[in-house]
N, C-alpha and C positions, 0 to 999 in steps of 0.2 A: 551783881556784876557791875563793872565800871563801864561808862560810855566812852571814855577816852582811850587813846592808844596806850598800850602798856609801856612802850619805849619810844623815844624820839628817833626820828630818822637819822641815819648816819650821814656824815658830811662828805665822805670819799668812797670811791669804789672799794670793794673788799679786796680785789686783786689788781695790782698795777699791771699794765701791758708788758709783755716780755720784749726783749730787744732782738731776738732771732726767731725764725719760724720754728714751729714745734717739731717738724721733720725736715731734714735736709732733702733737696731735690734729688731724684734718682736718674741714672743714665739708661735704665732698662726700657725697652719699648712697651707700649701698651699691650693689652692682652690680644687685641684683634686689630688688623689694619684698618685705617680710616676708610679706604675704598678697596673693594674686592679686586684682585688682579683680573685683567681681561685675557681671553684666549686668542683673539684675532689680532693680527699685526695692525699697527696704527695706520700704515699706508700700504698701498699695493706695490708690486714689484716695478722696477724701472722698465720703460718700454723696450721691446726687442730691437736689435740693430735694424736700422732703416735701409742698409745697403750691404751687399756682399763684401768680403774682404777685398782690399785693393789689389792684392797679388797672392798667388799660390805660395805655400811655403817652399823654400828652396834649400837644397843641401849646400853645405859649405864647399868651398873650392877644393876639388880633388887635387892631391899632390902625388903624382906618379913617382914611385921610387921610395915611398915611406914604408913599404912592406905591409900596407893595409889596402885591401881591395875594397875601395869605397863604392857607394851605390851608383855613381856615375862612371865608374871604370869597369872594364871587363878584360878578357884575355886578348882582345884585339887592340884596344886603346892603350893598355898598360900591362903587357905580359909579365913584367917583372913583379908586379904586385898581385896579379890575378891568375897565375898559373902555378901548379904544384903547391897549392895551399894545403896545410895540414890541420885538421880538427883533432886535437889531442884528447883522447879519452882517458879513462882511469889508468894512472901509472902503477897503481898498487892493487893487490888482490892475491890471495894465497891459494885459491882453489881452481879447478879446471875440469874440462870434459873434452870429449872428442869433437864437439861442435858448439857453435853459438849462433843463434839467429837474432837479428836486431833490425830495427827500422830507422831510416833517416828521412827527414823532411827537408826539402829544398826551399829555402826562403826566397831564393832567386834561381834562375836557370844555372845549373852546374853540370859538369861531367865528372863523375867519380872514376878515378883512374887507377887507384891502388889502395892497399892497406898495409900497415905495419902491425904486427901482433906479437904477443908473448907466448912462446911455446913452453910447455910444461917440462921439457927435458932439462935435467940438471947440467948436462954437458952439451957442447955443440955437436950436432949430428945431422945426417941427411934424413929428411922426412918428406912424405907425400902430402901435398896441400891442394884442396879444391875450394873454389869459391863459386857460389850460386847466387842468383839474384832473381827477383820478381817484382813487378809493379804492385803497389799497394801493400797491405799488411800481410805478414806471414801467418797471422792467427787463423787457425783452421786448415793450414796447408803444411803443417809440420811433417806429416807423413806422405804427402802427395808429391812425388818426384816429378810428375808431369807438369806441375805448376811452376817449376823452377827452370831457369836457364843456366847452364854451366858456362861461366864467363872466364874462369882461370883454372888451370891444372898444371902442376909443376912439382918437381922434386928439388928441394932447396936445402942449403946448409943453414941450420938455425943457429941463433945465438943462445946463450944461457937464458934462463927464465926471466931474469930481471933486466935483460937488455932486449929491446924490441928487434924483431926480425922483419926486414922489409920484403915485400913480394916483388918489388921492382916493376910494377906495372901490370895491370890485368891484360889477358889476351884480348878481351873485348871490354872497352870502356863503356860505362853506363851513363847516358844522358838522363837527367831528372829535371823536368820542367818545374819552374818556381811554383810553389803552392801544392806540390804533389809529394806522395810518399813512395819510397822504394825500400824493399827488404833485401837483406843480404844474409847469406849462410856460409860461414867459414868452417871448414872441416879438415881435420887431420887425425889419423889413428894415434898419433903421439900426444894428443891432448893440447888444448888451448887454455891459457890462463884467463880468468875473468874475475870481476868483483861481485861479491854478494852484498847488495845494498841493504841497509836496515831501514831506510826511509823512502824507498821507491817501490812501486809495483811495476810489473811488466807493462810496457806501453806508456810509462810516464817519462817526461823529459829529464835526461841526465846531463847533456852538454849542449851548448849552443854558442856558435861564434859569430852569429849575425847572418851568415850565408847558409849554413847547414846545421840542422838539429839532430842530435843522436838520442834515441830513446832506449830505456831499459828493455832487455829482451829475455831470452830463455837459453839455458844450456841444454845440449842434446847428448845423452850418454849412450854408448855402445852401438846402437843401431843408427845408421846414417839418416834414414828417413823413417820416422816412427811416430805414430799417433797415440802410442801407448803412454799413459800418463806417467808411468814409472820411469820412462826414458826422458821425460821432460822435467827440468828443474827450473824454477822461476821464483823471484826475478834474478836476472844476471845482467851485468853491464860489461860490454866489450872492453878489453884492455888493449890499448895501442893507439893508432891514429888512422884517420881517413884522409887520403889525398884526393884533391879535386881541382878542377879549373872552373873559374866563374865566367860564364859566357864562353862559347867554344866554337869558333869558326872552323869549319872543316869536319864537323861531326855528322853532316848530312841532314841536320834539322835546323830550320830557321828559328833561332831562339828569339825571345822577346827583345833582346838588345841588338839584334842584327837586322839589316835591310839588304836589299838586292845590290846596293852600292857598296856597303861596308863588308859584305860577305856573300858575293855572288855564287860561290860554290854551294852554299846552303840554301840560299833564298831565290834561286832561279829554278822553278819547278816545271816538270812535265806532267800535265794532267792525263791520267790514265783511268781505265775502267776494267773491272773484272766481271764478266757475265756469269750470273748464277743460273739457276734453272729457269729456262724460258717458258716451260710448259707446266701444267698442273691444274687440276680441276677442283681442288678442295681448298678450304681456308678456315681461319679462326680470327679472333680479335687480336691475336699476337703471335709473333714468331721470335724465337731465341736461337742464336747461333754464335759460333766462334770463328775467328780468323787468326792467322799467324803471319806476321811480317817477315819476309825473307831479307828485306833491306829496310833501312829507315824510311818511313813514309808517314803520310798524314791523310786520314780518311775524312772527307769533307761533305759527302752526300750519298744518298741512295736513290735509285729508281725502284719502284715496286708496282705490283699489280693489286688493285683493289677488287673486292668481290662485287661492289656496287658503285655506280657513279653518283655524283652529287658533291656537295661541300660539307666537309666534316673535319674533325680533329685527327691529327696524326702526331704521335710522340715517339721519340727515339731515346733509349737509355743505353748506357755502356758501363762496363766495369773491366778492370784489368784481370787477366787470367781467365780460366774457364767459368762457365755459368753454373756448372753442376754443383748442387748444394745451395744455390742462391736463387732458385726459380721463384721463391715466394718472399724473399727478403728485400723489400724495397730499399732499405737503408744501405744495402751493398751496391746499389746502382746510382749512377749520376745521370740526371736528365740533361741531354745535350741539344735536344730540339723539341719544340712544342709549338705547333701551328694549329690554331683552332679552326682554320678555314681553308683547308687544302682543297683545291679543285680536283676531285678524284675522277679518273677516266673509267670507262667500262673495263671489265675483267680481261678483255683481249687486248687492251691498250695500256701501255706503261704510263705510270704517274710519276713525274719527277718531283722530288721534295725540295730541290734547290739547296743552296748552301746551308749547312747546319748552323744553329745558333753558336755552337762551339765545335770546332773541328777536333779530331782525335789523333794526336801524334802517337806512333807506335815504333819502338826501337826494334832493330833487326833481331830476330829470334824470339820476340815476345808474342804472347797470345792475348787477344782482346775479344771480349764478348759484347754482343749487341742484342737489344730487345726492341722490336718494332711493334707499336701498339696502334690499332686503328679500329674504332667501334664498328665501321662498316666492313671489317674483316680484311685480313692480309692473305693473299693467295700463296699456296705452296704445293709441292708434290710430295708423294709418300716416302721417297728415299729408300735406302738400303739398310744402313746401320748408323745410329746416332754416334757422332764423333768421327765418322769416316770422312776422309778427304773426298770432296766432290768436284772442285775445280780449282785451278791455280794458274798463275802466270809467273814471270820471272821475279816478281816482287811480293806476291801475296797468295796465301792459301785460304780457301774457304771450306768449312766443314759442315756436314749435315747436323741439324739441330732438332728443335722440337716446336710444336704448335701449342698454343694455350687458349683455352676458351674463357678464361677469366684473368684479371690482372692482379697479381700478388695477393691471392686470396687464401693460400695455404692448403688447398684441396688437391691432392694428387690425382684425382680423377679428371682434373682439368688439363692434364698434360697428355699430348699425343706425340708418340715417338716411333720411328724417326720422321722428321719433316725437313724439307729443303725449301728454304725461302726463295721465292721467285723475284728476280730483279737484277739490279746491277749495283756494284760497289764502286763509287767514284773516289779516287785518291790522287794525291800528288807525291811523286817520288823523284 
């Protein structure tokens, strides 16, 4: 073997450098982000406002005479805009029945004065028409004639079915306080046209003009007042229009928009009292009863007899219409007075409750029910017959009711009937 290299070293690199990169740069992102994203915001929210708004929101300037009853107008300040307003319901609909029941909700105080409707007769003819009304929902009262007030009855010459027929004013207009619901039932043997909606259920909002809301209702076939499901068709939407006044001086009720200076005929009250049973040796934690207003009035307090003296809670609930069927249904009642610390007198001395947290207006001819609850027991007497008239004056009738040994518990054994609440109803009329 040789000791020397076999070849001399080369004088230059074997490959000269290239003029461009071997691979062109790419625009694509790398496989993973350089930093993982964070879940928390980088900074906290800005501080809360340091002071209340400088002024309450205001309505725009009302323009009387523009045919719009604006929130700051009523039938007193702008009769041209706020009287005889019509909420137009469905103009179309090809089916009908003898009656239709529906609910309206008053967004503000209104007095409903009339209806226009579409009669099913193909020719103009004389028909008998009746209109009934009741506070609250009609649901559950389709077959109960005693829960309804007949507010209009007439024989009228109808138009053809595609032309509305006006009733030209109810015999008794219906005041509906803002935020409350009133039901109506229009009936004629010659049938009333209505709409069968495809996208609404009974009780869902169908029309709204900002003052009055109209809800889908039910049609009533053949029998005028029937709770038989085969006579009730649902849902149905009233065809026609509802006439009303917004704010109504002279209706006997001091509306939210009225004062003793703007409407003294409605807002100058005489305080009166109806004495109920003054005697009676038994009691329970609650008493239910109904009253009927003979004139427009407002119940604002009770006096009652407690079984034991001391300081304890007293609650008063109310609901429109009779209490029967709702003895255990707390959702059907409105709590209008809740005092946790009433100074109760002994059973032989009357305990005044003072002004209710919310007074209860009742229109002439309407029935209203009350439930007085007191853990130390409410005194009553035995009575003669539940629902029988017990006492009355020129404005108000008081009926025998029931006693309860538990509050809305669903146990029929807790009801004692008949019972007559002991005390006094205080009202303004």
